[in-house]
Every structure is written in C-alpha cells, then in structure tokens.
C-alpha positions as CSV (number, residue, x, y, z in Angstrom):
1,M,-18.9,-72.9,3.4
2,K,-20.7,-72.4,6.6
3,T,-20.8,-69.0,8.4
4,T,-21.5,-68.1,12.0
5,S,-25.1,-67.4,11.0
6,D,-25.4,-71.2,10.3
7,F,-24.7,-71.8,14.0
8,P,-27.0,-69.6,16.1
9,S,-25.6,-69.2,19.6
10,I,-27.6,-70.9,22.3
11,N,-26.1,-68.5,24.9
12,E,-26.8,-65.2,23.2
13,R,-26.1,-62.5,25.8
14,V,-24.8,-59.0,25.8
15,P,-21.2,-58.9,27.1
16,E,-20.9,-57.3,30.6
17,G,-18.6,-54.6,29.3
18,Q,-21.1,-53.2,26.9
19,G,-23.2,-50.2,27.9
20,N,-26.9,-49.8,27.2
21,D,-26.0,-48.0,24.0
22,G,-24.1,-51.0,22.8
23,K,-20.7,-49.3,23.2
24,A,-17.8,-50.7,25.2
25,L,-17.5,-49.3,28.7
26,K,-14.1,-47.6,29.2
27,V,-11.7,-48.5,32.0
28,L,-8.5,-47.0,33.4
29,I,-6.3,-49.4,35.3
30,V,-4.0,-47.9,37.9
31,D,-1.6,-50.5,39.4
32,D,2.2,-50.6,39.9
33,S,2.2,-54.4,39.1
34,M,2.4,-55.1,35.3
35,F,1.2,-58.6,36.1
36,V,-2.0,-57.4,37.9
37,T,-2.6,-54.7,35.2
38,K,-2.4,-57.4,32.5
39,Q,-4.7,-59.8,34.5
40,I,-7.4,-57.1,35.0
41,S,-7.0,-56.1,31.4
42,Q,-7.5,-59.6,30.1
43,I,-10.5,-60.3,32.4
44,L,-12.3,-57.1,31.4
45,T,-11.5,-57.1,27.6
46,S,-12.8,-60.7,27.5
47,E,-16.1,-59.3,28.5
48,G,-16.1,-56.4,26.0
49,F,-14.7,-53.6,28.2
50,E,-12.2,-51.2,26.5
51,I,-9.0,-50.4,28.4
52,V,-8.5,-46.7,27.6
53,G,-5.3,-46.3,29.7
54,T,-3.0,-47.7,32.4
55,A,-0.9,-45.9,35.1
56,A,1.8,-47.3,37.3
57,D,1.1,-45.1,40.4
58,G,-1.5,-42.9,41.9
59,A,-0.1,-39.6,40.7
60,E,0.0,-40.9,37.1
61,G,-3.5,-42.3,37.6
62,V,-4.9,-39.0,38.6
63,E,-3.2,-37.3,35.6
64,K,-4.5,-39.9,33.2
65,Y,-8.1,-39.7,34.6
66,K,-8.1,-35.9,34.1
67,E,-6.7,-36.3,30.6
68,L,-9.3,-38.9,29.6
69,Y,-12.2,-37.3,31.4
70,P,-15.2,-37.7,30.7
71,E,-14.3,-40.8,28.6
72,V,-13.7,-43.1,31.6
73,D,-16.6,-45.2,33.0
74,L,-14.5,-47.0,35.6
75,V,-11.1,-46.9,37.4
76,T,-9.5,-49.9,39.0
77,M,-7.1,-48.5,41.6
78,D,-4.4,-50.4,43.5
79,I,-4.2,-49.3,47.2
80,T,-0.4,-49.7,47.7
81,M,1.7,-48.0,45.1
82,P,4.9,-45.8,45.1
83,R,4.8,-42.0,44.7
84,M,1.1,-41.7,45.5
85,D,-1.0,-44.4,47.1
86,G,-4.4,-45.4,45.9
87,V,-6.4,-43.8,48.7
88,T,-4.8,-40.4,48.0
89,A,-5.3,-40.8,44.3
90,L,-9.0,-41.8,44.9
91,E,-9.5,-38.6,47.0
92,K,-8.0,-36.5,44.2
93,I,-10.1,-38.2,41.5
94,I,-13.3,-37.8,43.6
95,E,-12.4,-34.1,44.2
96,F,-12.1,-33.6,40.5
97,D,-15.2,-35.7,39.6
98,K,-17.6,-36.6,42.4
99,D,-19.4,-39.1,40.2
100,A,-16.2,-41.1,39.3
101,S,-16.6,-44.9,39.6
102,V,-13.5,-46.3,41.3
103,I,-12.9,-49.9,42.5
104,M,-10.0,-50.4,44.8
105,V,-7.7,-53.4,44.3
106,S,-6.1,-54.6,47.6
107,A,-3.9,-57.4,49.0
108,L,-5.3,-59.3,51.9
109,G,-4.8,-57.6,55.3
110,K,-5.5,-54.1,54.1
111,Q,-9.1,-53.9,55.5
112,D,-8.5,-50.5,57.2
113,L,-7.4,-48.9,53.9
114,V,-10.3,-50.6,52.0
115,K,-12.8,-49.2,54.6
116,K,-11.2,-45.7,54.3
117,S,-11.5,-45.9,50.5
118,L,-15.2,-46.9,50.7
119,M,-15.8,-43.9,53.0
120,V,-13.9,-41.6,50.6
121,G,-16.1,-42.7,47.7
122,A,-14.9,-46.0,46.2
123,K,-17.8,-48.0,44.7
124,N,-16.3,-51.4,45.7
125,Y,-13.1,-53.4,46.1
126,I,-11.4,-56.5,44.8
127,V,-9.0,-58.6,46.8
128,K,-5.8,-60.1,45.3
129,P,-5.2,-62.8,44.1
130,L,-7.8,-61.9,41.4
131,D,-10.7,-64.1,40.8
132,R,-12.3,-63.6,37.3
133,K,-15.9,-64.1,38.5
134,K,-15.5,-61.7,41.5
135,V,-13.7,-59.1,39.4
136,L,-16.6,-59.1,36.9
137,E,-19.3,-59.1,39.6
138,R,-17.8,-56.1,41.4
139,V,-17.0,-54.1,38.3
140,V,-20.5,-54.6,36.9
141,S,-22.1,-53.7,40.2
142,A,-20.1,-50.5,40.3
143,I,-21.1,-49.2,36.9
144,K,-24.7,-50.4,36.4
C-alpha cells in the first residue's frame, strides 16, 4: 500500500496560517452574520489558521478578546453590528491592547467608517462580498 511519502508534493509550502514557530495563528471572528463568520472561518482554516472564538456583536467581541488575550493573533471585525458597532469595539480592543491586529470587514459604501477604523488602529480591511484571495492577502499582511 502506498503512503503519502510515496508521492512527494511538488508544491511543498508552509500554510499561510502557520506562524514562524510552526503553530497555527489564532483568530477571533466578530460578525453578526453567521454566513460571513462561516465563510471567513472556512477560508482561514483551509490555510491552517485556528479559529479560537466567534462573537455576534462588538460588545461580545471585546469581552471575548479580553477573555482570550494574549492567545489571539488576529481579529476580523465587522463594521456594522447591533449593540456595539465594529469601530467602537476596535477602539475598546486597542485601548486594552495597543498591539492588537484587527482587520475590519465592511460592506461596499462604508469608506468613511473604514477610514476612521484605520486611523483608530485597524491593520487593514476586507470588503464584502468576500474574495478568498483578498481575505488571505490582507490577513497575512496584517500579521506578518
């Protein structure tokens, strides 16, 4: 019986979601849409990232971040959510941890909120509908 060692990979590469130490980078997803949360989760886990938590609004996201700190390498944060919006949640996370890596997730037409987020301390942003390649590019640029 043949094993995987009988078929060496011609595309041997380290998954994007793996840190320099070989461990999975940990991500917290904050979004009120279960569909978007699932999409981001699938894109990132397919590249070796570990989803350590999800939250349905900004207030829950801030709580989860504090709970999981310092075990979070990256947060994806929706801008428009009930209870507490993403920009406010971003401000609270940056207040708690000035080195937090947060990427905002925004619908088209929210450029003013995206700009404000970047000024507050977001590392980058992703526009919906999600594009796998762009999500990975922006996530990797924010954490490496």
